[in-house]
Structure formats: structure tokens, C-alpha cells
C-alpha positions as CSV (number, residue, x, y, z in Angstrom):
1,M,-7.8,34.7,6.0
2,K,-8.4,31.4,7.9
3,E,-9.0,29.6,4.7
4,N,-5.6,30.7,3.4
5,I,-3.9,29.5,6.6
6,I,-5.5,26.1,6.2
7,K,-4.5,25.8,2.5
8,G,-1.0,26.9,3.3
9,T,-0.7,24.4,6.1
10,V,-2.0,21.5,4.0
11,S,0.3,22.5,1.1
12,A,3.3,22.7,3.4
13,A,2.5,19.3,5.0
14,L,2.1,17.7,1.5
15,A,5.4,19.3,0.3
16,A,7.2,18.0,3.4
17,L,5.7,14.5,2.9
18,S,6.7,14.6,-0.7
19,A,10.2,15.6,0.1
20,Y,10.6,13.0,2.8
21,C,9.0,10.1,0.8
22,G,10.7,11.1,-2.4
23,E,10.2,8.3,-4.9
24,L,7.5,6.6,-2.8
25,I,4.9,9.4,-3.1
26,I,3.4,8.0,-6.3
27,P,3.2,4.4,-5.1
28,L,1.8,5.7,-1.8
29,A,-0.9,7.6,-3.7
30,V,-1.7,4.4,-5.7
31,L,-1.9,2.5,-2.4
32,L,-4.3,5.1,-0.9
33,A,-6.5,4.9,-4.0
34,A,-6.6,1.1,-3.8
35,M,-7.4,1.2,-0.1
36,I,-10.3,3.6,-0.8
37,A,-11.6,1.5,-3.7
38,D,-11.3,-1.7,-1.5
39,Y,-13.2,0.0,1.3
40,I,-15.9,1.2,-1.1
41,S,-16.2,-2.3,-2.7
42,G,-16.5,-3.8,0.8
43,M,-19.3,-1.4,1.7
44,A,-21.0,-2.3,-1.6
45,K,-20.7,-6.0,-1.0
46,A,-22.0,-5.6,2.6
47,W,-24.9,-3.6,1.3
48,T,-25.8,-6.0,-1.5
49,T,-25.7,-9.0,0.9
50,A,-27.6,-7.2,3.7
51,Q,-24.6,-7.4,6.0
52,L,-23.9,-3.7,6.4
53,S,-22.3,-3.1,9.9
54,S,-20.8,0.0,11.3
55,R,-18.5,-2.1,13.5
56,V,-17.1,-4.0,10.5
57,G,-16.7,-0.7,8.6
58,I,-14.7,0.8,11.5
59,L,-12.6,-2.3,11.7
60,G,-11.9,-1.9,8.0
61,I,-10.7,1.6,8.5
62,V,-8.4,0.5,11.4
63,K,-7.0,-2.2,9.1
64,K,-6.3,0.4,6.4
65,L,-4.5,2.6,8.9
66,S,-2.5,-0.3,10.1
67,Y,-1.4,-0.9,6.5
68,L,0.1,2.6,6.6
69,L,2.0,1.7,9.8
70,I,3.4,-1.3,8.0
71,V,4.6,1.0,5.2
72,C,6.2,3.3,7.8
73,A,8.0,0.3,9.2
74,G,9.3,-0.6,5.8
75,M,10.4,3.0,5.2
76,G,12.1,2.9,8.6
77,V,14.0,-0.3,7.6
78,D,15.1,1.5,4.4
79,W,16.3,4.5,6.4
80,V,18.3,2.2,8.8
81,I,19.9,0.3,6.0
82,A,20.7,3.5,4.0
83,T,22.2,5.2,7.1
84,A,24.2,2.2,8.1
85,S,25.6,1.5,4.6
86,S,26.4,5.2,4.2
87,A,28.3,5.3,7.5
88,A,30.2,2.2,6.3
89,G,31.0,3.9,3.0
90,I,28.9,1.5,1.0
91,D,26.6,2.7,-1.8
92,L,23.8,0.3,-2.3
93,G,22.3,2.2,-5.2
94,V,18.8,1.6,-3.7
95,T,17.1,4.0,-1.4
96,Y,13.5,2.7,-0.9
97,F,13.6,-1.1,-1.5
98,V,11.8,-2.4,1.5
99,G,9.2,0.4,1.6
100,L,8.5,0.0,-2.1
101,L,8.2,-3.7,-1.8
102,V,5.7,-3.4,1.1
103,I,3.7,-0.8,-0.9
104,I,3.6,-3.1,-4.0
105,W,2.5,-6.1,-1.9
106,L,-0.2,-4.1,-0.2
107,V,-1.5,-2.7,-3.5
108,I,-1.7,-6.2,-5.0
109,N,-3.4,-7.4,-1.9
110,E,-6.0,-4.6,-2.2
111,L,-6.5,-5.3,-5.9
112,L,-7.1,-9.0,-5.2
113,S,-9.5,-8.0,-2.4
114,I,-11.5,-5.7,-4.7
115,V,-11.8,-8.3,-7.4
116,E,-12.9,-11.0,-4.9
117,K,-15.5,-8.6,-3.4
118,V,-16.9,-7.6,-6.8
119,A,-17.1,-11.3,-7.7
120,A,-19.0,-12.1,-4.5
121,M,-21.6,-9.5,-5.5
122,G,-22.3,-11.6,-8.6
123,V,-20.3,-9.7,-11.1
124,N,-18.7,-11.9,-13.7
125,V,-14.9,-11.5,-13.2
126,P,-12.5,-13.0,-15.7
127,G,-10.7,-15.9,-14.2
128,F,-7.4,-14.8,-15.7
129,L,-7.6,-11.6,-13.7
130,L,-7.8,-13.4,-10.4
131,K,-5.0,-15.7,-11.4
132,L,-2.8,-12.8,-12.6
133,I,-3.2,-10.8,-9.4
134,A,-2.6,-13.9,-7.3
135,R,0.5,-14.7,-9.4
136,L,1.8,-11.1,-8.9
137,K,1.3,-11.4,-5.2
138,S,3.3,-14.7,-5.0
139,H,6.0,-13.2,-7.2
140,V,6.5,-10.2,-5.0
141,E,6.6,-12.6,-1.9
142,E,9.2,-14.7,-3.7
143,K,11.3,-11.6,-4.5
144,A,11.1,-10.5,-0.9
145,D,12.1,-14.0,0.4
146,T,15.1,-14.2,-1.9
147,G,16.2,-10.6,-2.0
148,A,16.4,-8.2,-5.0
149,D,19.3,-10.1,-6.5
150,G,17.7,-13.5,-6.4
151,N,20.0,-14.8,-3.6
152,D,18.4,-16.3,-0.5
153,A,18.2,-13.7,2.3
């Protein structure tokens, strides 16, 4: 009986999160997977270089949780913009621009971090991969600075 209550509660919580986040649920799942992979690669790098530290590991977890707060802030900005534009009778046609942009930037940042950590462990990483990820990161930053339509914000 207790197990069913737990399963039901978790299912309801995930359904509520999915309904609230809407289109962002898949990018959020990708971000979570990238964050976990980055944490694991950081632990592997620390282990291979004999620098394993529980303090550093806990700080890494706090950093990852802070990323989620940044995503929440981006989603909050989206909500404010959507609510204000709706009240003004303006249809922007975009619901989750800032939140999605934040998630994409964080995923790219995590991917770059993973590749750098793997390279630091002595794995031969293709140079084009590092360049490609860095270019994606700068492209996202440029789009954020100029706005979605290419005009300066």
C-alpha cells in the first residue's frame, strides 16, 4: 500500500511538472542528463588525478542545483513576458524563449565541460569537437545578446 502511495505521488508530481513546463520538459531532461554526465566525468577526472575530494564533490552538486535555479529564473522571465504581453493583447508567438535559451546554454556548457574533463584524463578528443561546442556556445550567447530576431536588445 505504501509503495503505491509513493508511486502515485511521484507520478502526480512528474505530471504536474510536465504540464507546467510544457515544451521545456525534454530540454530539461537533456540538461539533467548532461549535468549527471558532467558530475560523473568530474569524479572520474578527480579519481584518475588523485584529487578526489568530498568537499569539491558537494560544491559540484550545489553548482548543479544552482543551474536549476537559473533555469527557474529564465522560466519566470518567460512567464512575466507572456503574462504582460497577453494583458496588453499582444501575441508574441513564443512561450518559452528565455527559459529555453538558458537551458540550451547550460547544456552546451555542460558538454564543453565533459569534453574538457575527458581530455584532461588523457583521452584523445578530436579538436573539431572542442571547437564546435565552443562555437555553439558563442552563437547562443550572440543570439541572446541580439534577441531572437537579430536586432540588438
